[in-house]
DRENPA-211097 format. One line per 10 residues: number of its first residue (from 0); for each residue z negated, y negated, x of C-alpha. Coordinates in Angstrom, 2 decimals. Each point is the difference from the previous one (the first is absolute). Layout:
BEGIN
NUM> Z Y X  ...
This chain:
BEGIN
0> -41.33 21.29 -27.50  2.36 -1.17 -2.91  -2.84 -1.92 -2.16  1.31 -1.56 -3.36  -2.29 -1.73 -2.40  1.82 -0.66 -3.35  -1.31 0.52 -3.52  2.71 1.49 -1.68  -0.68 0.11 -3.74  -1.88 2.65 -1.00
10> 0.46 -0.21 -4.19  2.75 2.36 -1.38  2.91 -1.03 -1.77  -1.32 -2.71 -2.78  1.45 -2.27 -2.64  -2.78 -0.42 -2.34  -0.69 -3.45 -1.52  -3.52 0.55 0.38  -0.95 -0.02 -3.52  -0.55 3.36 -1.87
20> 2.17 1.38 2.82  2.99 -0.95 -1.86  2.92 0.36 1.66  1.80 -3.33 1.72  3.26 -0.58 -2.41  2.19 -0.54 3.12  -0.61 3.52 0.60  0.61 1.35 -3.07  3.24 -1.92 0.43  0.91 1.45 3.52
30> -0.69 3.65 -1.56  1.89 -0.44 -2.57  3.06 -1.58 1.96  -0.07 2.98 2.55  0.36 2.42 -2.86  3.05 -2.05 -1.03  1.57 -0.43 3.14  -0.53 4.03 0.96  2.03 0.51 -3.33  2.85 -2.21 1.08
40> 0.41 1.74 3.21  0.59 3.20 -1.33  3.32 -0.71 -1.87  3.02 0.31 2.78  2.45 -1.66 -1.77  -0.63 -3.58 1.42  2.59 -1.73 1.78  -1.96 0.56 3.35  -0.90 -2.41 2.42  3.68 -0.42 1.69
50> -1.00 -3.50 1.54  -3.42 1.20 1.53  1.97 2.58 1.02  2.50 -1.51 2.06  0.34 1.07 3.57  -1.26 -1.95 2.56  2.32 1.37 2.97  2.80 -2.38 1.61  3.15 0.56 1.57  0.11 -0.76 3.59
60> 2.03 -3.38 -0.94  -2.93 -0.92 -2.28  -2.61 0.43 2.81  -0.07 -3.65 0.75  0.46 -1.34 -3.17  -2.83 -2.10 -1.16  -2.59 2.06 -2.09  -0.73 -0.40 -3.34  -3.68 -0.46 -0.80  -0.84 1.01 -3.68
70> -2.98 -2.10 -1.45  -2.03 0.04 -3.30  0.38 -2.92 -2.32  -3.23 0.26 -1.95  -3.40 1.27 0.71  1.03 3.41 -1.30  1.63 2.37 2.32  3.43 0.57 -1.80  3.70 -0.60 0.81  0.46 -2.28 3.39
80> 2.41 -2.66 0.86  1.83 -0.74 3.02  -2.60 -2.89 1.81  3.46 -1.61 0.62  0.53 -0.77 -3.78  -3.10 -1.74 -0.32  -0.39 -4.00 0.00  -3.35 0.28 2.41  -0.80 1.97 3.21  -1.65 3.01 -0.44
90> -2.34 1.56 2.63  -0.61 4.01 0.11  -2.01 2.26 2.51  -0.16 3.94 0.06  -2.99 1.97 0.98  1.88 0.72 3.42  0.13 -3.78 0.67  -3.88 -0.08 -0.60  -0.67 2.76 2.03  2.29 -0.67 3.26
100> -1.73 -3.69 -0.36  -3.90 1.59 0.55  -0.93 -3.06 -1.76  -4.01 0.32 -1.39  1.07 0.68 -3.56  2.63 -1.17 -2.47  -0.97 -3.74 -0.09  -0.09 -0.26 3.84  3.56 1.66 0.02  0.74 -2.88 -2.66
110> -1.36 -2.86 2.41  2.13 1.66 3.03  3.21 0.50 -1.35  1.12 -1.56 -3.23  1.40 -3.67 -0.30  -2.16 -2.82 -1.78  -3.72 2.19 0.12  -2.76 -0.51 1.85  -3.96 0.91 -0.47  -3.35 -1.95 0.18
120> -2.78 2.26 1.07  -2.55 -2.12 -1.95  -2.18 3.29 -0.94  0.21 1.51 3.47  1.10 3.17 -0.99  3.56 1.72 0.56  0.01 1.36 -3.77  -1.28 -3.23 -1.50  3.15 -2.16 0.99  0.94 -2.84 -1.21
130> 3.92 0.05 -0.06  2.32 -2.80 -0.76  3.60 -0.42 -0.77  1.78 -3.07 0.37  -3.62 -1.75 -0.46  -0.52 2.42 -3.08  -3.46 2.46 -0.27  -0.24 3.61 -0.71  -3.71 0.04 1.57  -3.08 2.29 -0.44
140> -2.08 -2.88 -0.62  -1.54 -1.40 -2.64  0.68 -3.83 -0.85  3.36 0.19 1.67  2.69 -1.81 -1.67  2.15 3.10 -0.42  3.97 -0.08 -0.37  1.57 3.27 0.95  0.37 2.74 -2.44  -1.06 3.60 1.52
150> 1.46 3.29 -1.46  -0.05 3.64 0.82  2.67 2.69 -2.03  0.08 -3.12 -2.27  -3.72 -0.11 -0.82  -1.44 -4.10 0.62  -2.81 1.14 2.60  -1.16 -3.93 -0.03  -3.38 0.60 -1.57  -0.57 -1.55 -3.86
160> -3.25 -1.80 1.45  1.59 -2.93 2.31  3.29 1.61 0.85  -1.35 0.83 3.17  1.77 2.86 1.90  -2.52 2.88 1.70  2.50 1.21 3.15  -2.48 2.62 0.71  0.87 1.72 -2.59  4.01 0.73 0.21
170> 0.73 2.93 0.74  1.80 -0.63 3.44  0.72 3.28 1.10  2.11 0.92 -3.50  1.76 -3.31 0.03  3.76 0.53 0.68  1.64 -3.56 0.00  -1.34 -3.41 -0.22  2.23 -2.54 -2.01  -0.92 -4.08 0.34
180> 1.71 -1.88 -2.67  -0.08 -3.54 0.92  -0.22 -3.08 -2.89  -1.24 -0.68 -3.77  1.92 3.04 -0.85  -1.14 0.48 -4.08  1.02 3.44 0.25  -2.98 0.94 1.89  -2.73 -1.43 -2.82  -2.73 -2.09 0.34
190> -1.08 -1.23 3.67  3.04 0.01 1.45  -0.54 -3.62 1.05  1.55 0.54 3.39  1.43 3.52 0.11  -0.63 4.03 -0.63  -0.97 2.68 2.03  0.95 3.44 -1.27  -0.77 3.13 1.77  1.44 3.66 -0.86
200> -1.42 2.86 0.61  1.34 3.31 1.60  0.65 3.42 -1.97  0.79 3.49 1.03  3.50 -0.53 -0.68  0.29 -3.06 2.58  -2.64 1.25 2.34  -0.06 3.56 -0.06  -1.95 1.77 2.79  -3.63 -0.98 2.29
210> -0.82 -3.21 1.65  -2.97 -0.71 1.87  -1.18 -3.04 1.63  -3.42 -0.11 2.40  -0.89 -2.98 1.74  -2.98 -1.20 2.01  -0.60 -3.72 1.51  -2.53 -2.70 0.87  -3.19 -0.06 -1.86  -0.28 3.37 -0.88
220> 2.90 -0.67 -2.24  1.05 3.29 -1.61  3.04 1.19 -2.20  1.73 2.77 -1.69  2.83 -0.05 -2.01  1.31 2.87 -1.98  3.13 0.86 -2.35  1.27 3.09 -0.96  3.19 0.03 -2.45  1.07 3.59 -1.65
230> 3.88 0.18 -1.45  -0.18 3.12 -2.79  2.38 1.57 -2.11  1.73 -0.87 -3.23  -0.98 -3.86 1.23  -3.85 0.06 -0.03  -1.52 -1.84 2.87  -3.48 -1.36 0.92  -1.35 -2.22 2.89  -3.49 -0.71 1.62
240> -0.93 -2.46 2.39  -3.34 -1.11 1.40  -1.80 -2.66 2.83  -2.91 0.27 1.47  -1.40 -3.21 1.56  -3.33 -0.83 2.32  -0.96 -2.61 2.56  -2.72 -1.80 1.34  1.45 -3.41 -0.61  0.48 -1.99 3.15
250> -2.30 -3.06 -1.38  -3.91 0.70 -0.38  -1.46 2.20 -2.98  3.72 0.96 -1.51  0.52 3.39 -0.21  2.64 0.84 -2.72  1.33 3.20 -1.48  2.43 1.06 -2.59  1.71 3.03 -1.31  2.58 0.38 -2.50
260> 2.53 3.30 -1.75  3.15 -0.53 -1.61  1.49 2.57 -2.45  3.38 0.28 -1.60  1.30 2.92 -1.75  3.33 0.15 -2.21  3.37 1.54 -0.56  3.64 -0.98 -0.48  1.94 1.92 -2.53  3.36 -1.15 -0.75
270> 0.03 -3.48 -1.17  -3.61 -0.20 0.25  -2.47 -0.77 2.39  -3.91 -0.45 -0.01  -2.83 -0.14 1.90  -4.06 -0.15 -0.32  -1.52 -1.57 2.59  -3.60 -0.64 0.68  -2.13 -2.23 2.73  -3.68 -0.25 0.66
280> -1.75 -2.14 2.93  -3.42 -0.84 0.69  -0.78 -2.49 3.18  -2.90 -1.89 1.60  1.21 -2.88 1.76  -1.69 -2.40 1.94  1.20 -4.09 0.72  -2.17 -2.30 1.57  2.15 -2.61 -0.62  -0.07 -3.47 1.52
290> -1.69 -1.26 3.21  -1.12 -3.33 1.09  1.66 -1.82 2.86  -0.01 -3.79 0.62  -2.33 -2.40 -1.36  -0.74 -3.73 0.47  -3.84 -0.64 0.38  -1.53 -3.28 1.29  3.61 -0.92 0.92  0.50 2.70 2.43
300> 2.79 2.89 -0.91  -2.10 2.93 0.51  1.23 3.96 -0.10  -1.76 1.95 -2.28  -0.14 4.09 -0.43  3.93 0.88 0.28  0.23 -1.40 3.57  -3.43 2.20 1.04  1.50 3.20 -1.58  3.00 0.70 -2.36
310> -1.06 3.25 -0.95  -3.29 -1.70 -1.64  -0.63 -0.42 -3.34  -1.06 -2.74 -1.71  -2.46 1.87 -2.84  0.01 3.74 -0.98  0.19 1.68 -2.07  3.74 0.05 -1.41  1.04 3.04 -1.67  2.38 0.94 -2.46
320> 0.51 3.18 -1.30  2.93 1.09 -2.23  1.06 2.74 -1.63  3.39 1.14 -2.39  0.96 2.42 -2.37  3.83 -0.39 -1.01  2.21 2.53 -1.95  3.75 -0.84 -0.90  2.93 1.61 -1.66  3.41 -0.86 0.53
330> 3.12 1.22 -1.90  3.35 -0.76 0.69  3.38 1.27 -2.11  3.50 -0.35 0.52  1.56 -0.74 -2.99  3.45 0.11 1.73  1.14 -0.48 3.40  -0.83 -3.42 0.24  -2.33 -0.49 -2.85  -4.06 0.89 0.90
340> -3.01 -0.31 -1.78  -3.48 -0.02 2.07  -3.40 -0.77 -1.53  -3.67 -0.29 0.98  -3.36 0.78 -1.26  -3.16 -0.45 2.17  -3.53 -0.46 0.41  -2.16 -1.74 2.49  -3.70 0.23 0.62  -1.08 -2.28 2.80
350> -3.66 -0.65 0.88  -1.40 -2.33 2.86  -3.83 -0.71 1.33  -1.02 -2.51 2.66  -2.89 -0.66 1.46  0.27 -3.82 2.14  -2.83 -1.58 2.05  -0.32 -3.69 -0.31  -2.23 -3.44 0.63  -1.86 -0.41 -3.69
360> 1.15 -3.16 -1.77  -3.56 -1.34 -0.26  0.05 0.58 3.62  3.07 -1.96 0.88  -0.83 -3.01 -1.81  -3.34 0.28 1.89  1.83 0.01 3.39  2.08 -2.91 -1.36  -2.16 -2.14 -1.39  -2.92 0.25 2.48
370> 1.59 0.38 3.30  -1.75 -3.22 1.82  -3.59 2.23 -0.24  -3.49 -0.54 -1.18  -2.85 -2.40 1.14  -3.34 1.52 1.73  -1.54 0.37 -3.59  2.76 2.31 -1.07  1.71 -3.16 -2.36  3.95 -0.09 0.64
380> 1.08 -3.03 1.86  2.09 -0.99 -3.33  -1.68 1.44 -2.66  2.18 -1.10 -2.85  3.19 1.78 1.85  -1.76 3.33 1.05  -2.33 0.54 -2.92  -2.37 2.65 1.88  -2.83 0.13 2.32  -0.02 1.80 3.33
390> -1.74 3.16 -1.95  1.82 0.15 -2.75  3.62 -0.07 2.32  -1.89 2.82 1.91  -0.47 2.29 -3.31  3.35 -0.55 -1.09  2.12 3.10 0.09  3.12 -0.84 2.43  2.14 2.72 -1.15  1.57 1.85 -3.18
400> 1.28 3.10 -0.35  2.95 0.37 -2.41  1.59 3.18 -2.03  2.79 -0.12 -1.48  1.34 2.51 -2.52  3.76 0.06 -1.58  1.45 2.65 -2.34  3.75 -0.39 -1.01  2.06 2.25 -2.55  3.28 -0.47 -0.21
410> 2.98 1.73 -1.80  3.38 -0.61 -1.16  4.02 1.27 -0.28  3.14 -1.24 1.26  3.45 0.56 -1.60  3.23 -0.44 1.86  3.71 0.45 -0.68  2.30 0.03 3.08  3.66 -0.20 -0.85  3.24 -0.73 2.34
420> 3.64 -0.53 -0.78  2.91 -1.52 1.84  -1.43 -3.42 -0.12  -3.90 0.16 -1.23  -3.23 1.41 1.28  -2.11 -0.22 -2.70  -4.22 0.23 -0.45  -1.46 -0.01 -3.16  -3.72 0.74 0.27  -3.67 -0.60 -1.87
430> -2.89 0.48 0.94  -4.02 -0.09 -1.07  -2.84 -0.46 1.91  -3.95 0.20 -0.83  -2.74 -0.41 1.86  -4.00 -0.27 -0.45  -2.59 -1.48 2.79  -3.60 -0.35 -0.06  -1.84 -1.84 3.10  -3.48 -0.26 0.51
440> -1.51 -2.03 2.85  -3.71 0.99 1.00  -2.13 -2.03 2.81  -3.14 0.58 2.07  -1.70 -2.42 2.11  -0.93 0.61 3.75  0.13 -0.90 3.39  2.04 -0.02 3.12  -0.66 2.40 3.14  0.50 -1.51 3.32
450> 3.88 0.99 0.45  0.17 -1.49 -3.66  -0.04 2.89 -2.29  -1.39 -0.10 -3.21  -2.76 1.96 -1.42  -1.57 -0.04 -3.29  -3.25 -1.36 -0.86  -2.36 3.20 -1.87  -1.52 -2.51 -1.79  3.19 -1.86 -1.85
460> 1.60 1.40 -2.82  3.53 1.56 0.08  1.85 -2.30 -3.03  3.29 0.18 -2.13  0.99 -3.92 1.06  3.47 0.45 -1.37  2.33 2.31 -2.55  3.29 0.08 -2.15  1.83 2.26 -1.79  3.89 -0.65 -0.48
470> 3.38 1.33 -1.40  3.24 -0.73 0.91  3.20 0.80 -1.50  3.41 -0.66 0.75  3.58 0.87 -1.87  3.29 -0.84 1.66  3.21 0.68 -0.60  2.93 -0.58 2.77  3.76 0.15 0.65  2.04 -0.47 3.77
480> 3.91 0.54 0.07  1.91 -0.18 2.98  3.78 -1.03 -1.15  3.01 0.43 2.44  1.35 -2.97 -0.99  2.97 0.47 2.75  -0.07 3.54 2.32  -1.85 -2.92 2.62  -1.93 -1.81 -2.37  -3.15 0.98 -2.08
490> -1.93 -2.01 -2.08  -3.82 0.94 -1.19  -1.53 -0.86 -2.74  -3.51 1.57 -0.88  -3.38 -1.84 -2.20  -3.26 1.87 -1.30  -1.93 -1.18 -3.01  -3.66 0.50 0.37  -3.13 -0.58 -2.14  -3.33 1.04 1.54
500> -3.46 -0.28 -1.67  -3.11 -0.64 2.12  -3.55 0.05 -1.71  -3.27 -0.36 1.51  -3.30 0.57 -1.09  -2.91 -1.18 2.90  -3.12 1.98 -0.12  -3.27 -1.94 0.24  -2.68 2.58 1.52  -2.74 -1.74 -1.61
510> 1.62 0.06 -3.59  2.20 -2.47 -1.76  3.57 1.27 0.95  2.84 -2.76 -0.45  2.30 0.22 -2.53  3.15 1.82 0.51  2.58 -1.74 1.35  4.07 0.89 -0.52  2.79 -1.40 1.61  3.96 0.45 -0.78
520> 2.80 -1.14 2.51  3.78 0.53 -0.96  2.65 -0.67 2.82  4.06 0.66 0.12  1.04 0.34 3.62  3.73 -0.26 0.83  1.86 0.56 2.85  3.48 -0.33 1.40  1.49 0.68 3.48  3.21 0.34 1.48
530> 1.61 2.23 2.59  3.51 -0.41 1.81  1.61 2.17 2.71  2.20 -2.00 2.30  1.08 2.19 2.46  -1.11 1.21 3.12  -3.10 1.51 -0.97  -1.06 -3.42 -1.49  -1.93 -0.62 -3.51  -1.09 -2.98 -0.87
540> -2.21 -0.10 -3.00  -2.29 -2.77 -1.93  -2.84 0.35 -3.07  -2.15 -1.70 -2.08  -2.97 1.95 -1.31  -3.54 -0.57 -2.05  -2.97 1.69 -0.19  -3.88 -0.08 -1.46  -3.31 1.40 0.46  -2.79 -0.40 -2.67
550> -3.77 -0.63 0.99  -1.84 3.07 0.90  -3.47 0.62 -1.56  -1.73 -0.79 3.26  1.67 -3.71 -0.19  -0.61 -0.40 -3.68  -3.31 0.83 0.43  -0.73 -2.68 2.74  1.98 -3.05 -0.48  -2.55 -2.32 -0.83
560> -0.66 -2.45 3.08  -3.43 -0.91 -1.65  -1.00 3.48 -0.06  1.34 1.75 3.30  -0.36 3.54 0.78  -0.74 2.07 3.23  2.75 2.62 1.57  0.06 2.32 -0.18  0.39 -0.75 -3.64  -2.89 -1.52 -1.64
570> 1.08 -1.56 -3.50  -1.28 -2.89 -1.76  2.49 -1.09 -2.54  3.66 0.12 -1.52  1.91 -2.66 -0.99  3.57 0.52 -0.57  2.22 -0.28 3.30  3.81 -0.90 -0.15  2.33 3.09 1.20  1.62 -0.22 2.98
580> 4.30 -0.62 -0.17  1.46 0.13 3.42  4.09 -0.85 0.14  2.05 1.29 3.43  3.32 -0.77 1.42  1.56 1.72 2.74  3.30 -0.18 1.83  1.19 1.81 3.03  2.24 2.44 1.77  0.12 3.67 1.38
590> 2.76 1.08 2.44  -0.03 3.80 1.42  3.55 0.81 1.19  -1.22 3.33 1.12  -3.08 2.58 -0.31  -1.04 -1.57 3.54  -0.39 -3.23 -0.79  -1.84 -2.27 -2.76  -0.31 -3.74 -0.58  -1.73 -1.28 -3.51
600> -1.00 -3.43 -0.30  -1.85 -2.00 -2.92  -1.31 -3.34 -0.79  -2.50 -0.27 -3.51  -2.31 -2.30 -1.45  -2.75 0.70 -2.53  -1.68 -2.31 -2.43  -3.39 1.36 -1.68  -0.87 -1.70 -3.27  -3.96 0.13 -0.83
610> -0.83 1.75 2.92  -3.58 2.08 -0.19  -1.96 -0.92 3.18  -3.65 0.60 0.61  -1.90 -2.75 0.50  -3.12 0.17 2.34  -3.14 -1.81 -1.38  -2.44 -0.51 2.73  0.31 1.59 3.78  -1.18 3.23 -1.70
620> 2.06 2.85 -1.87  -0.34 -2.19 -2.99  3.24 -1.23 -1.71  2.29 -0.08 -3.27  3.78 0.49 -0.61  1.65 -2.56 -1.07  3.90 -1.11 -1.10  1.83 -2.00 3.00  3.03 -2.04 -1.41  2.68 1.08 2.66
630> 0.39 2.25 3.34  3.24 0.34 1.90  1.12 2.14 2.43  3.03 -0.03 1.73  1.74 1.05 2.94  2.36 2.36 2.14  0.21 3.99 1.00  2.19 0.76 2.42  0.41 4.21 0.88  2.31 1.45 2.53
640> 0.37 3.78 1.34  2.34 1.19 2.72  0.62 3.68 1.58  1.11 -0.09 3.52  0.51 3.57 0.91  -3.46 1.59 0.94  -1.86 -3.57 -1.10  -0.70 -1.73 -3.47  -1.03 -3.50 -0.29  -1.52 -1.58 -2.98
650> -0.72 -3.90 -0.43  -1.59 -1.48 -3.03  -0.77 -3.82 -0.29  -1.58 -1.72 -2.97  -0.85 -3.78 -0.40  -2.17 -0.53 -2.99  -1.39 -3.27 -1.63  -2.63 0.71 -2.10  -1.50 -2.89 -1.72  -1.68 -1.94 -3.09
660> 2.22 -1.95 -1.77  -2.12 -2.18 -2.05  -2.98 -2.06 0.34  -3.13 1.34 -1.06  -3.98 1.05 1.59  -0.12 3.54 2.24  -3.00 1.19 0.92  -0.35 2.49 2.84  -2.98 1.19 1.48  -1.93 -3.27 0.73
670> 2.44 -2.25 -0.56  1.53 -1.60 -2.81  3.67 -1.39 0.58  2.07 -2.28 -1.52  3.00 2.02 -0.39  3.50 -1.96 0.46  3.81 1.08 -0.39  1.06 1.24 3.44  -3.56 1.24 1.19  0.12 3.55 1.57
680> -2.00 2.53 -1.40  -2.44 1.82 2.37  0.77 3.87 1.84  3.97 0.14 -0.12  1.65 -0.88 2.91  3.12 -1.90 -0.06  1.84 2.02 2.46  -0.29 3.60 0.50  2.25 2.05 2.84  0.38 3.88 -0.17
690> 1.75 1.61 3.18  0.63 3.55 0.11  1.86 2.36 2.70  0.18 3.85 -0.03  1.59 1.98 2.63  0.87 3.57 -0.14  -0.74 1.04 3.72  1.23 3.40 -0.17  0.47 2.35 -2.56  -3.78 0.91 -0.39
700> -1.45 -3.61 1.12  -0.31 -3.08 -1.58  -1.39 -3.51 0.85  -0.42 -2.97 -2.39  -1.46 -3.07 0.12  -0.84 -2.72 -3.07  -1.27 -3.94 0.20  -1.42 -1.81 -2.31  -0.59 -3.67 -0.16  -1.48 -2.71 -2.06
710> -0.27 -3.82 -0.16  -2.79 -1.69 -0.38  -1.99 0.33 -3.18  -1.83 -2.63 -2.26  -3.52 0.53 -0.40  -1.44 -0.15 -3.70  -2.21 -2.75 -0.36  2.28 -2.13 3.02  3.07 -0.54 -2.23  -0.08 -3.52 0.16
720> -0.93 -0.25 3.58  -3.84 -0.71 -0.58  -3.01 2.10 1.10  -2.33 -1.32 -2.18  0.25 -1.81 -3.18  0.04 -3.95 0.17  -3.31 -1.83 -0.38  0.16 -3.56 -1.60  -0.14 -2.57 2.70  0.51 2.18 2.74
730> 3.32 1.33 1.80  1.32 3.40 -0.85  -0.76 2.54 2.21  3.70 1.14 1.54  0.33 3.41 1.70  3.01 2.25 0.30  -2.09 3.61 -0.86  3.67 1.97 -0.79  0.33 3.47 1.16  2.19 0.07 3.26
740> 3.43 2.13 0.43  -0.01 3.09 1.34  2.16 2.83 1.33  -1.04 3.69 -0.21  1.85 2.99 2.13  0.02 3.55 -1.14  1.08 2.97 2.02  0.88 3.37 -1.06  1.39 3.31 1.52  0.86 3.48 -1.55
750> 1.13 3.22 1.57  1.43 3.12 -2.22  0.10 3.04 2.31  1.84 1.70 -2.96  1.02 -0.93 -3.26  -2.99 1.00 -2.33  -2.77 -1.77 2.84  -0.12 -3.68 0.86  -3.06 -1.29 2.29  -0.62 -4.13 -0.23
760> -1.81 -2.61 1.48  -0.81 -3.69 -0.56  -1.55 -2.97 0.82  -0.34 -3.00 -2.64  -0.46 -3.50 1.73  0.70 0.77 3.23  -1.12 -2.64 1.85  -2.93 -0.43 -2.19  0.20 -3.30 -1.07  -2.55 -1.85 -1.76
770> 0.95 -1.30 -3.29  -0.66 -1.05 -3.38  1.70 0.62 -3.33  -1.80 -2.36 -2.57  -2.59 -3.04 0.19  -2.11 -1.91 -2.51  -2.64 -2.52 0.45  -3.53 1.05 -1.59  -3.57 -0.67 0.83  -1.55 2.16 2.99
780> -3.33 0.83 -0.71  -0.13 2.09 2.98  0.58 -2.39 2.96  0.25 2.36 3.60  -0.98 3.07 -2.46  -3.10 -1.42 -1.00  -1.15 -1.13 -3.43  -0.86 -3.37 -1.00  -3.99 -0.17 -0.25  -0.40 -3.89 -0.84
790> -3.64 0.87 -0.08  0.10 1.24 3.52  2.36 -2.29 1.57  2.18 -2.85 -1.35  3.65 0.99 1.01  3.11 -1.46 -1.39  1.76 2.08 -2.95  3.48 -1.32 0.99  3.06 1.69 -1.50  1.96 2.35 2.19
800> 3.60 1.54 0.44  -0.48 3.36 -1.21  3.08 2.33 1.25  1.34 3.72 -0.57  -0.09 1.63 3.27  2.83 1.98 1.03  -0.13 3.14 1.36  0.10 0.93 3.72  1.89 2.39 1.93  0.14 3.54 -1.24
810> 1.67 3.19 0.72  0.94 2.91 -2.17  1.15 3.46 0.85  1.18 2.95 -1.92  2.32 2.65 -1.45  2.28 0.48 -2.43  1.40 3.40 -1.48  2.79 0.33 -2.36  0.98 3.32 -1.42  3.37 0.38 -2.21
């Protein structure tokens, strides 16, 4: 029986501020704009969208000509441009591409197929992935330095509290196209340090009919995707889609489920189009994080819990619940055949709660200072260091149960003017974004069970340890122009001016809140690029660009090294942090002599000035945010595609050098590292190779395989080649604790007995390769899975290499139905 457990939102449509039932100002704006859009839609005078209605049918003589790929040049969908005219390499993928790949989800697809994209499965959940592009991250994990901006139909989905991206809240069944723009493109706004991801959704006009995708896989993984598009008379159209997902998880204590629904209704009449969309989602994700691997004990290398069982968990629970409501209105109007005015207003309400079991700070200090044990009379063998008697140690609460609650409400508007002339492709725009955030962390002491679960101590009170209220506003104006200097020479100029204001009030649960702090950041970011066609389908390109990122509420609320906070986020102090400024230069070429052949090569370098990094203050989750002078990301990306008869081949290669570019102190896990220019950053492979092949064996049967190979990754805390901090008078402990490279193979089969029906099956990690995606040196208080208890047996609390285990071999089978 098909059992699905997602918790879909049970609330009604609600756009209220929570104070006296007042309607949210963004919703009032959306409602008013909808009325204006409908009024504009009625006149039939408009010049009509002749460019949008251009036929895509080619003559037989043009069948093998290189296709023209139209891409957007701004977050808001609008009048596109030929990708070959841009001075950088844009990657795109359609919903059909994602479906054919049989990937686990959208982030898994990007990891397998997009050049320069990698993932770190730090949290241990397929929907809580740490996605990187050219070393820059878009992650769901608080505290991760974020460097990619992410948009859905022009709505920024980086959450305001920490710029995190909740991948589980993307409506995957409703996404029509994925676009990845490289570099510090200023048009895409704040946080576009290394690139931008833009997702556009389906509509009844573009995807009419019914689609259904039902699948079952390993670990009781169940997924249902539905979509229906309706194209009515007189320009009306609608689209609805939903996803239900549930699994037991391949690791212990890790069941997860989610559900989301997406709805769009709109109208196109004459020169005007409008649509209103609603996205609602709810999820319960369990990701049990890193596992301790090898450690040094008594001058011997000892295996850890990971070697005993890669499905084990270090401690649990580690549960995250997300909930989202988003509404947006998009309006466009053709002023003439080549001029389009587009606008968007949105309101977005996000809620996140988490429960995390961890070692209590007091017990961690006790283990570290009292590991030599006690004398027969119960006194510590090293009393000055320990500070406990045996009875006091036995009475300590070993664990703590952390509960967090975050509320984020954001709203905004964007207006773009797209203008195309014989020599220019112009975009003018302005945007306004505002958000309100509140956060609280609660703590209750407890104990560990035999299998490292945390149970609360009923005699211990649940107390609030931290809280914050924040408000952020960003106003921006921007412009971009692609200018045809000559028929085969195109110059692209763009720039954006940002003004952001971030306000914090740190809350004291016992009264005496800290004074309200407010910081304002301003920056103008320019970009310049040139694309030159040289014949034979070859285009040369080069560009230079700049973008910036301002500190978020979480970063400003945890930026004092003398008052470290706990992640997921406890907040202690809010000193000033500088904004991050990123500058990118890129050059390369692309070659597309026909529709069957494509090749591109890009070389790039990005420098981050005043990068914001999270510094671990101890071996626990305590730490703080701080500026680091410079970090550098440089490398080469190569992409190639070739179709030979019934076989389609794909090859992607990436070389990445992600390094610190200044001298400074980096704190990671149990280590304090003296960073130097050229020191490699943790968690990022230097070399990545992706190979794919699809064979249409018959008109009904296709076979595909892909391979992804990664080189070695540096372990956080081992960047300097040491596995422990140097002790004066002793030789340093040298060791290479990096994460070994690996290659994964995936197989897929599809059979289509008729046009509307398709059966498929896939195997991921075909050869069941044991691998890890991330490493961190930290204190292991569970050697061999047992809690250290110095009052019972003196034991070594040596630091260990913690790793993020990769998923074992898994299968999926399913059926897909499409009725147009």
